[in-house]
C-alpha positions as CSV (number, residue, x, y, z in Angstrom):
1,X,-7.9,-19.1,-18.2
2,X,-10.3,-19.2,-15.2
3,X,-10.0,-16.8,-12.3
4,X,-7.8,-18.5,-9.7
5,X,-6.7,-15.6,-7.5
6,X,-8.2,-15.3,-4.0
7,X,-9.4,-11.8,-4.7
8,X,-12.7,-11.5,-6.7
9,X,-13.0,-9.8,-10.0
10,X,-15.0,-6.6,-10.3
11,X,-18.6,-7.7,-10.4
12,X,-21.4,-6.8,-12.8
13,X,-23.3,-5.3,-9.9
14,X,-20.4,-2.9,-9.1
15,X,-20.2,-1.8,-12.8
16,X,-23.9,-1.1,-12.7
17,X,-23.4,1.1,-9.6
18,X,-20.6,2.9,-11.5
19,X,-22.9,3.5,-14.5
20,X,-25.6,4.8,-12.2
21,X,-23.2,7.4,-10.7
22,X,-22.1,8.4,-14.2
23,X,-25.7,8.8,-15.3
24,X,-26.4,11.0,-12.3
25,X,-23.5,13.3,-13.4
26,X,-24.7,13.2,-17.0
27,X,-28.1,14.5,-16.0
28,X,-26.6,17.0,-13.5
29,X,-24.5,18.5,-16.4
30,X,-27.4,18.5,-18.8
31,X,-25.6,16.2,-21.3
32,X,-27.3,13.9,-23.8
33,X,-24.7,11.3,-22.9
34,X,-21.0,10.4,-22.5
35,X,-19.0,8.7,-25.2
36,X,-16.5,6.1,-23.9
37,X,-13.7,5.2,-26.3
38,X,-11.6,2.0,-26.4
39,X,-9.9,3.1,-23.1
40,X,-9.7,2.0,-19.5
41,X,-12.8,4.0,-18.8
42,X,-14.7,1.6,-21.2
43,X,-13.5,-1.2,-19.1
44,X,-14.2,0.6,-15.8
45,X,-17.9,1.2,-16.6
46,X,-18.9,-1.7,-18.9
47,X,-16.2,-4.4,-18.4
48,X,-15.5,-4.4,-22.2
49,X,-11.7,-4.5,-22.9
50,X,-10.7,-3.3,-26.3
51,X,-7.5,-1.9,-27.8
52,X,-7.5,1.3,-29.8
53,X,-7.2,1.2,-33.6
54,X,-8.1,3.4,-36.5
55,X,-11.7,1.9,-36.4
56,X,-13.8,3.4,-33.5
57,X,-15.2,1.0,-31.0
58,X,-16.8,2.3,-27.8
59,X,-20.0,2.9,-25.8
60,X,-22.5,5.7,-25.7
61,X,-23.9,6.1,-22.2
62,X,-27.1,8.1,-21.9
63,X,-29.5,8.6,-18.9
64,X,-31.4,5.5,-20.0
65,X,-29.2,3.2,-22.0
66,X,-25.8,1.8,-22.9
67,X,-25.2,1.4,-26.7
68,X,-22.0,-0.2,-28.0
69,X,-20.7,1.3,-31.2
70,X,-18.9,-1.5,-33.0
71,X,-17.3,-2.1,-36.5
72,X,-19.6,-4.6,-38.3
73,X,-17.1,-7.4,-38.6
74,X,-16.1,-7.2,-34.9
75,X,-19.7,-7.7,-33.6
76,X,-19.3,-11.5,-33.2
77,X,-16.1,-10.9,-31.2
78,X,-17.6,-8.3,-28.9
79,X,-20.6,-10.6,-28.2
80,X,-18.1,-13.2,-26.8
81,X,-16.3,-10.7,-24.5
82,X,-17.5,-9.8,-21.0
83,X,-19.5,-6.6,-20.9
84,X,-22.6,-5.2,-19.4
85,X,-25.8,-5.7,-21.4
86,X,-26.5,-3.1,-24.0
87,X,-27.6,-2.8,-27.7
88,X,-24.7,-3.4,-30.1
89,X,-25.0,-1.0,-33.0
90,X,-22.7,-1.6,-36.0
91,X,-21.2,0.5,-38.6
92,X,-19.8,-0.9,-41.9
93,X,-16.4,-0.1,-43.5
94,X,-17.7,2.5,-45.9
95,X,-19.8,4.2,-43.2
96,X,-18.9,7.0,-40.7
97,X,-19.0,5.9,-37.1
98,X,-19.0,9.6,-36.0
99,X,-22.2,10.2,-38.1
100,X,-23.8,7.2,-36.4
101,X,-23.0,8.6,-33.0
102,X,-24.4,12.0,-34.0
103,X,-27.7,10.5,-35.1
104,X,-27.9,8.6,-31.7
105,X,-27.3,11.8,-29.7
106,X,-29.9,13.7,-31.7
107,X,-30.3,17.3,-32.7
108,X,-29.2,19.8,-30.1
109,X,-27.8,17.4,-27.5
110,X,-24.4,17.9,-26.0
111,X,-22.0,15.0,-25.9
112,X,-19.4,14.5,-23.2
113,X,-16.2,12.9,-24.5
114,X,-14.0,10.4,-22.8
115,X,-10.7,12.3,-22.5
116,X,-8.8,9.3,-23.7
117,X,-10.3,9.5,-27.2
118,X,-7.8,10.0,-30.0
119,X,-7.6,13.4,-31.6
120,X,-8.5,12.1,-35.0
121,X,-11.8,10.9,-33.7
122,X,-12.5,14.2,-32.0
123,X,-12.1,15.8,-35.4
124,X,-14.5,13.3,-36.9
125,X,-17.1,14.0,-34.2
126,X,-16.6,17.8,-34.6
127,X,-17.2,17.5,-38.3
128,X,-20.4,15.5,-37.7
129,X,-21.8,17.4,-34.7
130,X,-20.0,20.8,-34.4
131,X,-17.5,21.6,-31.7
132,X,-20.2,23.5,-29.7
133,X,-22.0,20.2,-29.0
134,X,-18.9,18.5,-27.7
135,X,-17.7,18.8,-24.1
136,X,-15.1,17.4,-21.7
137,X,-16.5,14.3,-20.2
138,X,-13.2,13.5,-18.7
139,X,-14.0,15.6,-15.6
140,X,-17.0,13.4,-14.9
141,X,-15.1,10.2,-15.5
142,X,-12.0,11.1,-13.5
143,X,-14.1,12.3,-10.6
144,X,-15.6,8.8,-10.3
145,X,-12.5,6.7,-11.1
146,X,-10.1,8.3,-8.7
147,X,-12.2,7.1,-5.7
148,X,-11.5,3.4,-5.5
149,X,-14.0,0.9,-4.0
150,X,-13.1,-1.8,-1.5
151,X,-13.0,-4.3,-4.3
152,X,-10.6,-2.2,-6.4
153,X,-8.3,-1.6,-3.4
154,X,-8.2,-5.4,-2.7
155,X,-7.2,-6.1,-6.3
156,X,-4.4,-3.4,-6.1
157,X,-3.3,-4.9,-2.8
158,X,-3.0,-8.4,-4.2
159,X,-1.1,-7.1,-7.2
160,X,1.3,-5.2,-4.9
161,X,1.8,-8.3,-2.8
162,X,2.8,-10.3,-6.0
163,X,5.2,-7.6,-7.1
164,X,6.8,-7.3,-3.7
165,X,7.4,-11.0,-3.7
166,X,9.1,-10.7,-7.1
167,X,11.3,-7.9,-5.7
168,X,12.4,-10.2,-2.9
169,X,13.3,-12.9,-5.4
170,X,15.3,-10.3,-7.5
171,X,17.2,-9.2,-4.4
172,X,18.2,-12.8,-3.8
173,X,19.2,-13.3,-7.5
174,X,21.4,-10.3,-8.3
175,X,25.1,-10.7,-8.1
176,X,28.0,-8.9,-9.8
177,X,28.2,-10.0,-13.4
178,X,24.5,-10.3,-14.0
179,X,23.0,-8.4,-16.9
180,X,20.0,-6.1,-16.5
181,X,18.3,-7.9,-19.3
182,X,18.6,-11.2,-17.4
183,X,16.9,-9.5,-14.4
184,X,14.1,-8.1,-16.6
185,X,13.4,-11.5,-18.1
186,X,13.4,-13.1,-14.6
187,X,10.9,-10.5,-13.3
188,X,8.5,-11.2,-16.2
189,X,8.7,-15.0,-15.7
190,X,8.2,-14.7,-12.0
191,X,5.2,-12.4,-12.4
192,X,3.6,-14.9,-14.8
193,X,4.4,-17.9,-12.5
194,X,2.8,-16.3,-9.4
195,X,-0.4,-15.3,-11.2
196,X,-0.2,-11.8,-12.8
197,X,-2.5,-11.3,-15.8
198,X,0.2,-11.0,-18.5
199,X,3.5,-11.1,-16.7
200,X,5.1,-7.8,-16.0
201,X,3.5,-4.6,-17.3
202,X,7.0,-3.1,-17.2
203,X,10.4,-3.6,-15.6
204,X,13.2,-1.0,-15.2
205,X,16.5,-2.5,-14.0
206,X,19.4,0.0,-13.6
207,X,22.9,-0.3,-12.2
208,X,25.4,2.3,-11.2
209,X,25.2,5.7,-13.1
210,X,22.1,4.5,-15.0
211,X,20.1,4.8,-11.8
212,X,20.4,8.6,-12.1
213,X,18.1,8.3,-15.2
214,X,14.5,8.2,-13.7
215,X,13.2,5.8,-16.3
216,X,16.4,3.9,-17.0
217,X,19.0,3.8,-19.7
218,X,18.9,2.3,-23.2
219,X,21.0,-0.9,-23.8
220,X,22.1,-3.7,-21.5
221,X,24.1,-3.2,-18.3
222,X,26.3,-5.5,-16.2
223,X,26.3,-5.2,-12.5
224,X,29.7,-4.4,-11.0
225,X,30.9,-4.6,-7.5
226,X,29.7,-1.5,-5.5
227,X,27.0,-0.5,-8.0
228,X,23.8,1.0,-6.9
229,X,20.8,-1.2,-8.0
230,X,17.4,0.2,-8.9
231,X,14.5,-2.1,-9.7
232,X,11.1,-0.7,-10.7
233,X,8.3,-3.1,-11.8
234,X,4.7,-4.0,-11.7
235,X,1.9,-6.3,-12.9
236,X,-1.9,-6.3,-13.3
237,X,-4.7,-8.2,-11.6
238,X,-8.0,-8.0,-13.3
239,X,-6.6,-4.8,-14.9
240,X,-5.4,-3.1,-11.7
241,X,-1.8,-2.2,-11.5
242,X,1.0,-2.7,-9.0
243,X,4.1,-0.5,-9.1
244,X,7.0,-0.8,-6.6
245,X,10.6,0.5,-6.7
246,X,13.5,-0.4,-4.6
247,X,17.0,1.1,-4.6
248,X,19.9,-0.5,-2.7
249,X,23.4,-1.8,-2.6
250,X,24.4,-5.4,-1.9
251,X,26.9,-4.4,0.7
252,X,27.2,-1.3,2.9
253,X,30.1,1.1,3.3
254,X,29.4,3.7,0.7
255,X,28.8,6.7,2.9
256,X,27.6,9.1,0.1
257,X,24.9,6.6,-1.1
258,X,23.8,5.7,2.5
259,X,23.4,9.4,3.4
260,X,21.4,10.0,0.3
261,X,19.3,6.9,0.8
262,X,18.2,8.0,4.3
263,X,17.3,11.5,2.9
264,X,15.1,9.7,0.3
265,X,13.5,7.6,3.0
266,X,12.9,10.8,5.1
267,X,11.2,12.5,2.2
268,X,9.1,9.5,1.5
269,X,7.9,9.4,5.1
270,X,7.2,13.1,5.0
271,X,4.8,12.6,2.1
272,X,3.0,9.8,4.0
273,X,2.8,11.9,7.2
274,X,1.4,14.9,5.2
275,X,-1.4,12.7,3.7
276,X,-4.6,13.7,5.5
277,X,-8.2,13.7,4.3
278,X,-9.0,17.1,2.8
279,X,-5.5,18.4,2.3
280,X,-4.4,19.4,-1.2
281,X,-2.3,16.9,-3.3
282,X,0.1,19.8,-3.8
283,X,1.0,19.8,0.0
284,X,2.4,16.3,-0.2
285,X,4.8,17.3,-3.0
286,X,5.7,20.3,-0.8
287,X,6.5,18.0,2.1
288,X,9.0,16.0,0.1
289,X,10.8,19.1,-1.2
290,X,11.0,20.7,2.3
291,X,13.0,17.6,3.4
292,X,15.3,17.9,0.4
293,X,15.8,21.6,0.9
294,X,16.8,21.0,4.5
295,X,19.6,18.8,3.2
296,X,20.6,21.4,0.5
297,X,19.0,19.5,-2.4
298,X,17.0,21.3,-5.0
299,X,15.2,23.6,-4.7
300,X,12.3,23.1,-7.1
301,X,13.3,20.7,-9.8
302,X,17.1,21.5,-9.7
303,X,19.6,18.7,-9.4
304,X,20.8,17.2,-7.3
305,X,17.3,16.9,-6.1
306,X,13.8,15.7,-7.1
307,X,13.3,16.2,-10.9
308,X,9.6,15.3,-11.0
309,X,6.4,15.1,-9.0
310,X,6.3,13.1,-5.8
311,X,3.7,10.6,-6.9
312,X,0.8,9.6,-9.2
313,X,-2.5,7.9,-8.8
314,X,-2.9,4.3,-9.8
315,X,-5.7,1.9,-10.7
316,X,-6.7,0.7,-14.2
317,X,-3.9,3.0,-15.5
318,X,-0.5,3.0,-13.9
319,X,-0.5,6.8,-14.0
320,X,-3.9,8.4,-13.4
321,X,-5.5,10.9,-11.0
322,X,-4.7,12.1,-8.3
323,X,-1.3,13.4,-9.2
324,X,0.9,14.3,-6.2
325,X,2.4,17.4,-7.8
326,X,2.9,21.1,-7.1
327,X,-0.2,23.2,-8.0
328,X,-2.7,20.3,-7.8
329,X,-5.3,21.5,-5.4
330,X,-7.5,18.4,-5.5
331,X,-8.2,17.5,-1.9
332,X,-7.4,14.0,-0.7
333,X,-10.4,11.8,-0.1
334,X,-11.0,8.3,1.2
335,X,-10.5,5.8,-1.6
336,X,-7.7,7.6,-3.4
337,X,-4.7,5.5,-4.2
338,X,-1.3,7.0,-5.2
339,X,2.4,6.4,-5.3
340,X,4.9,7.9,-2.9
341,X,8.2,8.2,-4.8
342,X,10.1,11.5,-4.3
343,X,13.2,10.3,-6.2
344,X,16.6,12.0,-5.6
345,X,18.9,12.3,-8.6
346,X,22.6,13.0,-8.4
347,X,23.6,13.5,-12.1
348,X,26.4,11.2,-13.4
349,X,26.5,9.5,-10.0
350,X,23.4,7.6,-9.0
351,X,19.7,8.0,-8.3
352,X,17.5,6.7,-5.4
353,X,13.8,6.0,-5.8
354,X,11.9,4.3,-3.1
355,X,8.3,3.8,-4.3
356,X,5.5,2.4,-2.2
357,X,1.8,3.3,-2.6
358,X,-0.8,4.8,-0.3
359,X,-4.5,4.3,0.0
360,X,-6.4,7.0,1.8
361,X,-8.9,5.8,4.5
362,X,-11.2,7.8,6.7
363,X,-8.6,7.4,9.5
364,X,-5.7,8.6,7.2
365,X,-3.1,7.0,4.9
366,X,-2.3,3.3,4.7
367,X,0.7,1.7,3.0
368,X,0.0,-1.0,0.4
369,X,3.6,-2.2,1.1
370,X,5.8,-1.3,3.9
371,X,8.8,0.9,3.0
372,X,12.4,-0.4,2.7
373,X,14.4,-0.9,5.9
374,X,17.8,0.5,5.1
375,X,20.3,1.0,2.2
376,X,21.2,-2.7,2.0
377,X,17.9,-4.2,3.1
378,X,15.1,-3.2,0.7
379,X,12.3,-4.9,2.7
380,X,10.9,-4.2,6.1
């Protein structure tokens, strides 16, 4: 299907810039190269999209070349897929792909590894090269990927806009008697109809007590009068994710829920207000917990309270660096994108998660989507 969205795809020129930056880091670290597996990092640097299997496919990036390591029978398929130019080197079924990579790296060279590589392939490389010649290439890769370009931010913004529109349609749809599975199916259809890559990447729809389970309950649920509603969903545009959560009731009057909802919104705003260039990611998590402690929730991960980190980075992966979590001393920098979702859980009663995402600019934080308005109005 041809690209029909108003936001351009990531260009070959941008990928070449990414490769140049990776090569600079390879040389600075004194590595022979970095091996990219069939991961989102392969897509990030080369544009080649491949799903993992027991047969290795990836790319070896050196200071001077990109070489694709491909099972022999998959060569013709790889040649038809979008990717940056590079030599395609094949290995046949009876051959050892790790041995081929070892020969390419040469004697004495140290190879940085994509941290998304499966463990079984690490062991194969260790057998072929020795563990002393393998290093963590994930540091290099993550340091580049967590700073988003203007083009990446535009794709994320477009995906967020689509998902926010789907949320609005869900809000208009849900009525007592509807099943959670019906809502999940509706979300997927709507994401497809308005142009997401492959429908929904996920959809969590919880009612009542099930909202107290952060990632939803097994089985179907039926919405009853007075139930809390939690909807968490997202899609992808050119590989880049959206991820938005809204929690609300259809009618007001539940004072316990409404008090808790405003505490959640206060905690979410505190995270946003704490987001400044140069501050540690940890301090944003602290800001959320300070609000909860003021209202006698927590402390730490105790319930009722916040049972997990306050947010996560987002891009080609729905959870990636930077993580907004206690102990993460990574300083915020312009171009970082992350969720703001300090969920409050009241066990066996309900949970409230308001999730919007932030991109850091040189002037400070900017919302991708405006936060919810009040306990019965999930949109600004």
